[in-house]
DRENDO-1510 file (C-alpha; in Angstrom, 1 decimal, always signed):
<recs>
REC; n; res; u; v; w
REC; 1; MET; +84.9; +84.4; +96.5 .
REC; 2; LYS; +86.9; +85.1; +99.6 .
REC; 3; ARG; +89.4; +87.9; +99.5 .
REC; 4; LYS; +92.7; +87.7; +101.3 .
REC; 5; LEU; +94.4; +91.1; +101.7 .
REC; 6; ILE; +98.2; +91.3; +101.6 .
REC; 7; GLY; +99.5; +94.8; +102.2 .
REC; 8; ALA; +96.4; +96.2; +100.4 .
REC; 9; LEU; +94.0; +99.0; +101.0 .
REC; 10; ALA; +90.5; +97.8; +102.0 .
REC; 11; LEU; +87.5; +99.7; +100.6 .
REC; 12; SER; +85.4; +101.6; +103.0 .
REC; 13; ALA; +81.7; +100.6; +103.5 .
REC; 14; ALA; +81.0; +104.3; +103.1 .
REC; 15; CYS; +81.9; +104.3; +99.4 .
REC; 16; THR; +79.2; +105.6; +97.1 .
REC; 17; ALA; +77.2; +102.8; +95.6 .
REC; 18; ALA; +77.7; +102.1; +91.9 .
REC; 19; SER; +76.0; +99.8; +89.4 .
REC; 20; PRO; +77.8; +96.4; +88.6 .
REC; 21; GLY; +80.8; +97.1; +86.5 .
REC; 22; GLU; +80.8; +100.8; +87.3 .
REC; 23; VAL; +83.3; +102.4; +89.8 .
REC; 24; SER; +82.5; +105.4; +92.0 .
REC; 25; ALA; +85.0; +108.2; +92.3 .
REC; 26; GLN; +85.6; +107.2; +95.9 .
REC; 27; GLU; +86.3; +103.6; +95.1 .
REC; 28; GLY; +88.7; +104.5; +92.3 .
REC; 29; ALA; +90.7; +106.9; +94.6 .
REC; 30; ALA; +90.8; +104.3; +97.3 .
REC; 31; ARG; +92.3; +101.7; +94.9 .
REC; 32; ASP; +95.1; +103.9; +93.5 .
REC; 33; GLY; +98.4; +102.0; +93.5 .
REC; 34; VAL; +96.8; +98.7; +94.4 .
REC; 35; LEU; +97.2; +95.5; +92.2 .
REC; 36; PHE; +94.1; +93.3; +92.4 .
REC; 37; GLN; +94.6; +89.6; +91.5 .
REC; 38; VAL; +92.3; +86.6; +91.1 .
REC; 39; SER; +93.8; +83.3; +92.3 .
REC; 40; THR; +97.5; +82.4; +91.8 .
REC; 41; SER; +99.8; +81.3; +89.0 .
REC; 42; ASN; +100.4; +77.9; +90.5 .
REC; 43; ALA; +96.6; +77.3; +90.8 .
REC; 44; ILE; +95.9; +78.0; +87.2 .
REC; 45; VAL; +98.9; +75.8; +86.1 .
REC; 46; VAL; +97.6; +72.8; +88.0 .
REC; 47; GLY; +94.1; +73.1; +86.4 .
REC; 48; THR; +91.8; +75.2; +88.5 .
REC; 49; TYR; +90.0; +76.7; +85.5 .
REC; 50; ASP; +86.5; +77.5; +86.8 .
REC; 51; GLY; +85.9; +81.2; +87.2 .
REC; 52; GLU; +84.2; +82.5; +90.3 .
REC; 53; ILE; +84.6; +86.3; +89.9 .
REC; 54; THR; +83.1; +88.2; +87.0 .
REC; 55; ALA; +84.8; +90.5; +84.5 .
REC; 56; GLY; +82.5; +93.2; +85.7 .
REC; 57; GLU; +83.6; +92.8; +89.3 .
REC; 58; ILE; +87.3; +93.0; +88.3 .
REC; 59; LYS; +86.6; +96.3; +86.6 .
REC; 60; ARG; +85.7; +97.7; +90.1 .
REC; 61; HIS; +89.4; +97.1; +90.9 .
REC; 62; GLY; +91.1; +98.6; +87.8 .
REC; 63; ASP; +90.9; +99.9; +84.2 .
REC; 64; LEU; +94.0; +98.1; +82.9 .
REC; 65; GLY; +94.3; +94.3; +83.3 .
REC; 66; ILE; +94.9; +90.9; +81.8 .
REC; 67; ALA; +93.1; +87.6; +82.5 .
REC; 68; VAL; +92.0; +84.2; +81.1 .
REC; 69; ALA; +88.4; +83.4; +80.6 .
REC; 70; ASP; +86.4; +80.7; +82.4 .
REC; 71; ALA; +87.6; +77.1; +81.5 .
REC; 72; LEU; +90.6; +78.8; +79.7 .
REC; 73; GLY; +88.1; +80.0; +77.0 .
REC; 74; GLY; +90.3; +82.7; +75.6 .
REC; 75; GLU; +92.9; +85.2; +76.8 .
REC; 76; MET; +91.6; +88.6; +77.9 .
REC; 77; MET; +92.8; +92.2; +78.3 .
REC; 78; LEU; +91.3; +95.2; +80.0 .
REC; 79; VAL; +91.9; +98.4; +78.0 .
REC; 80; ASP; +90.5; +101.7; +79.3 .
REC; 81; GLY; +87.9; +99.8; +81.3 .
REC; 82; ILE; +86.7; +97.5; +78.5 .
REC; 83; TRP; +87.4; +93.8; +78.6 .
REC; 84; TYR; +88.4; +92.1; +75.2 .
REC; 85; GLN; +88.4; +88.4; +74.8 .
REC; 86; ILE; +90.5; +86.5; +72.2 .
REC; 87; LEU; +88.5; +83.6; +71.0 .
REC; 88; PRO; +89.6; +80.3; +69.6 .
REC; 89; GLY; +90.4; +81.0; +65.9 .
REC; 90; GLY; +91.7; +84.4; +66.8 .
REC; 91; GLY; +88.5; +86.4; +66.7 .
REC; 92; ILE; +88.2; +89.3; +69.2 .
REC; 93; GLN; +85.0; +90.4; +71.0 .
REC; 94; VAL; +84.1; +92.7; +73.9 .
REC; 95; ALA; +83.7; +90.4; +76.9 .
REC; 96; ASP; +80.4; +90.3; +78.8 .
REC; 97; ASP; +80.7; +91.6; +82.3 .
REC; 98; ASN; +79.1; +88.4; +83.5 .
REC; 99; LEU; +81.9; +86.2; +82.1 .
REC; 100; THR; +83.8; +84.6; +85.0 .
REC; 101; VAL; +87.6; +84.6; +85.4 .
REC; 102; PRO; +89.7; +81.9; +87.1 .
REC; 103; PHE; +93.0; +84.0; +86.9 .
REC; 104; GLY; +93.6; +87.6; +86.2 .
REC; 105; MET; +94.8; +91.0; +87.5 .
REC; 106; ALA; +93.9; +94.7; +87.3 .
REC; 107; ALA; +94.8; +98.1; +88.5 .
REC; 108; PHE; +93.7; +101.7; +87.9 .
REC; 109; PHE; +96.5; +103.0; +85.6 .
REC; 110; LYS; +98.2; +106.3; +86.5 .
REC; 111; PRO; +101.7; +106.0; +85.1 .
REC; 112; SER; +104.5; +108.1; +86.5 .
REC; 113; ILE; +107.4; +106.7; +84.4 .
REC; 114; GLU; +107.6; +107.0; +80.6 .
REC; 115; PHE; +110.3; +106.2; +78.1 .
REC; 116; THR; +110.6; +105.2; +74.5 .
REC; 117; VAL; +111.9; +101.8; +73.2 .
REC; 118; GLY; +112.7; +100.4; +69.8 .
REC; 119; PRO; +113.8; +99.0; +67.6 .
REC; 120; THR; +114.0; +95.7; +69.4 .
REC; 121; LYS; +113.9; +92.2; +68.0 .
REC; 122; THR; +112.9; +89.9; +70.9 .
REC; 123; TYR; +110.9; +89.8; +74.1 .
REC; 124; GLN; +114.1; +89.4; +76.0 .
REC; 125; GLU; +115.4; +92.7; +74.7 .
REC; 126; LEU; +112.1; +94.4; +75.8 .
REC; 127; ARG; +112.4; +92.8; +79.3 .
REC; 128; ALA; +116.0; +94.1; +79.6 .
REC; 129; GLU; +114.9; +97.6; +78.5 .
REC; 130; VAL; +112.0; +97.8; +81.0 .
REC; 131; ASP; +114.2; +96.4; +83.8 .
REC; 132; LYS; +116.7; +99.3; +83.3 .
REC; 133; HIS; +114.0; +101.9; +84.1 .
REC; 134; LEU; +112.6; +100.3; +87.2 .
REC; 135; PRO; +113.4; +102.4; +90.3 .
REC; 136; SER; +113.0; +99.3; +92.5 .
REC; 137; ARG; +112.8; +95.6; +91.8 .
REC; 138; ASN; +110.9; +95.0; +95.1 .
REC; 139; VAL; +107.5; +96.5; +94.1 .
REC; 140; PHE; +104.9; +95.8; +91.4 .
REC; 141; TYR; +104.3; +97.7; +88.2 .
REC; 142; ALA; +101.4; +98.2; +85.8 .
REC; 143; VAL; +102.8; +98.4; +82.2 .
REC; 144; LYS; +101.4; +99.8; +79.0 .
REC; 145; ILE; +103.5; +99.8; +75.8 .
REC; 146; GLU; +101.9; +101.6; +72.8 .
REC; 147; GLY; +103.4; +101.9; +69.4 .
REC; 148; THR; +104.3; +100.1; +66.1 .
REC; 149; PHE; +105.2; +96.5; +66.3 .
REC; 150; THR; +107.2; +94.6; +63.6 .
REC; 151; ASN; +105.9; +91.3; +64.9 .
REC; 152; VAL; +103.9; +90.1; +67.9 .
REC; 153; LYS; +103.5; +86.3; +68.6 .
REC; 154; ASN; +100.4; +85.7; +70.6 .
REC; 155; ARG; +98.4; +82.7; +71.8 .
REC; 156; THR; +95.0; +81.9; +73.1 .
REC; 157; PHE; +93.3; +78.7; +74.4 .
REC; 158; GLY; +90.2; +76.8; +73.4 .
REC; 159; LYS; +87.6; +76.3; +76.2 .
REC; 160; GLN; +88.3; +73.2; +78.3 .
REC; 161; THR; +86.0; +70.6; +79.6 .
REC; 162; ARG; +86.2; +68.4; +82.7 .
REC; 163; PRO; +88.1; +66.5; +83.8 .
REC; 164; TYR; +90.6; +69.4; +83.5 .
REC; 165; ARG; +94.2; +68.6; +82.5 .
REC; 166; ASN; +97.1; +70.8; +83.9 .
REC; 167; GLN; +97.9; +73.8; +81.8 .
REC; 168; ALA; +101.2; +72.5; +80.6 .
REC; 169; ALA; +99.4; +69.7; +78.8 .
REC; 170; VAL; +96.8; +72.1; +77.4 .
REC; 171; THR; +99.6; +74.4; +76.1 .
REC; 172; ASP; +100.5; +71.7; +73.6 .
REC; 173; GLU; +97.1; +72.6; +71.9 .
REC; 174; GLN; +97.4; +76.4; +72.3 .
REC; 175; GLU; +96.5; +78.5; +69.2 .
REC; 176; ILE; +99.3; +80.8; +68.1 .
REC; 177; PHE; +98.8; +83.8; +65.9 .
REC; 178; GLU; +101.4; +86.3; +64.6 .
REC; 179; ALA; +100.6; +89.9; +64.0 .
REC; 180; LYS; +103.0; +91.6; +61.6 .
REC; 181; ASP; +103.5; +95.4; +61.1 .
REC; 182; THR; +100.7; +96.5; +63.4 .
REC; 183; LYS; +99.9; +99.4; +65.7 .
REC; 184; GLY; +98.6; +98.5; +69.1 .
REC; 185; ILE; +99.1; +98.1; +72.8 .
REC; 186; LEU; +101.0; +95.6; +75.0 .
REC; 187; MET; +99.6; +95.7; +78.5 .
REC; 188; GLY; +100.1; +93.9; +81.8 .
REC; 189; PHE; +102.3; +93.8; +84.8 .
REC; 190; TRP; +105.8; +93.4; +86.1 .
REC; 191; PHE; +106.3; +91.2; +89.2 .
REC; 192; PRO; +109.3; +91.0; +91.6 .
REC; 193; ASP; +111.2; +87.8; +92.1 .
REC; 194; TYR; +109.8; +87.0; +95.6 .
REC; 195; ILE; +106.3; +86.6; +94.2 .
REC; 196; TYR; +107.1; +83.3; +92.5 .
REC; 197; GLY; +104.3; +80.7; +92.8 .
REC; 198; ILE; +101.7; +83.5; +93.4 .
REC; 199; ASN; +102.5; +85.1; +90.1 .
REC; 200; LEU; +105.4; +84.9; +87.6 .
REC; 201; PRO; +108.4; +87.2; +88.2 .
REC; 202; GLY; +109.1; +89.7; +85.4 .
REC; 203; LEU; +106.8; +90.9; +82.6 .
REC; 204; HIS; +103.5; +89.3; +81.8 .
REC; 205; LEU; +101.9; +91.1; +78.8 .
REC; 206; HIS; +99.0; +90.7; +76.5 .
REC; 207; TYR; +98.6; +92.4; +73.1 .
REC; 208; LEU; +95.7; +94.1; +71.4 .
REC; 209; SER; +96.1; +95.7; +67.9 .
REC; 210; ALA; +94.6; +99.1; +67.3 .
REC; 211; ASP; +92.2; +97.6; +64.7 .
REC; 212; LYS; +91.1; +94.9; +67.2 .
REC; 213; GLN; +92.0; +92.2; +64.8 .
REC; 214; HIS; +95.0; +90.7; +66.6 .
REC; 215; GLY; +95.7; +89.9; +70.2 .
REC; 216; GLY; +96.4; +87.4; +73.0 .
REC; 217; HIS; +99.0; +86.4; +75.6 .
REC; 218; THR; +102.3; +87.6; +74.2 .
REC; 219; LEU; +105.0; +84.9; +73.6 .
REC; 220; ASP; +107.4; +87.1; +71.6 .
REC; 221; VAL; +107.6; +90.6; +70.3 .
REC; 222; ALA; +109.7; +92.8; +68.0 .
REC; 223; ILE; +109.1; +96.5; +68.3 .
REC; 224; SER; +109.7; +99.2; +65.7 .
REC; 225; ALA; +109.0; +102.1; +68.0 .
REC; 226; ALA; +106.9; +102.5; +71.1 .
REC; 227; LYS; +106.3; +104.5; +74.3 .
REC; 228; VAL; +106.5; +102.5; +77.6 .
REC; 229; SER; +104.5; +103.8; +80.6 .
REC; 230; LEU; +104.9; +102.3; +84.0 .
REC; 231; GLN; +103.1; +102.7; +87.3 .
REC; 232; PRO; +104.6; +101.5; +90.6 .
REC; 233; LEU; +102.1; +99.6; +92.7 .
REC; 234; TYR; +102.5; +99.3; +96.4 .
REC; 235; GLY; +99.4; +97.4; +97.4 .
REC; 236; TYR; +98.6; +93.8; +96.5 .
REC; 237; GLU; +95.2; +92.2; +97.0 .
REC; 238; ILE; +94.4; +88.5; +96.1 .
REC; 239; ALA; +91.0; +87.0; +95.8 .
REC; 240; LEU; +91.1; +83.2; +96.5 .
REC; 241; SER; +88.5; +80.6; +95.6 .
REC; 242; HIS; +86.4; +78.5; +98.0 .
REC; 243; SER; +86.0; +75.8; +95.4 .
REC; 244; PRO; +87.3; +72.2; +96.2 .
REC; 245; ASP; +89.5; +72.4; +93.1 .
REC; 246; PHE; +91.4; +75.2; +94.7 .
REC; 247; THR; +91.3; +74.3; +98.4 .
REC; 248; LYS; +92.4; +70.7; +97.7 .
REC; 249; ALA; +95.0; +71.5; +95.0 .
REC; 250; ASP; +98.6; +70.7; +95.6 .
REC; 251; LEU; +100.2; +74.2; +95.3 .
REC; 252; LYS; +103.4; +73.5; +97.2 .
REC; 253; ALA; +105.2; +71.4; +94.6 .
REC; 254; ASP; +107.7; +73.0; +92.3 .
REC; 255; LYS; +105.9; +74.1; +89.2 .
REC; 256; THR; +108.9; +75.8; +87.5 .
REC; 257; LYS; +109.0; +73.6; +84.4 .
REC; 258; ASP; +105.3; +73.8; +83.8 .
REC; 259; ILE; +105.1; +77.5; +84.4 .
REC; 260; MET; +107.9; +78.3; +82.0 .
REC; 261; LYS; +106.2; +76.1; +79.3 .
REC; 262; VAL; +102.9; +77.8; +79.8 .
REC; 263; GLN; +104.5; +81.3; +79.7 .
REC; 264; GLY; +106.5; +80.5; +76.6 .
REC; 265; ARG; +109.8; +81.2; +78.2 .
</recs>
């Protein structure tokens, strides 16, 4: 996996060594305020589903995150340093650190902005409420929303096999689950408009209920009452693949229609 740094902090070789999946104090401090991302939104949409970086490696870059598993084998969320995987059928398990990820992102979460929200009836209302509290629309934000949810509409995918179809086609077969009257956490990131093609502007959130019985990529949400915590992120690091699927993919074409379908917007 080759890493391309874009306005990000590079780790010093002098950092204290840690076991795989563990993070030294020096590493954590060095990565404060940096968003780490695996691959790009356009790449996953066109069908580059093979993971090359492990869930354990991603944990060296953050304790809050979202991702999709190898070959689209389930949506994932990183909560307090633990990866959870939403399986086909809706079951949830702690993901193995050796599970590879084709697309995902993480950051060490240290929020500096907090406010309450609710009741809201739609994802659109939540987006508008979050947007009102952003000090700038030109930086990235880690997002955590914890509270009581009237309804959360989530999805996950079944594991794909080669030859891979593009994600818009696979979305026709996505598994959708609704969690009603649950306590839990929405987590993810907010991206500025100029990032289009590398990621999707606006909120990208995954849900995990407090009882670990419900979760996935969030398509819609109604909130009873919740606390929203935001962390501005000023560094951005992207790890790009060496695989032929990625290096030969057509990523310049307009993927707007496909991306909007995949994201449920």
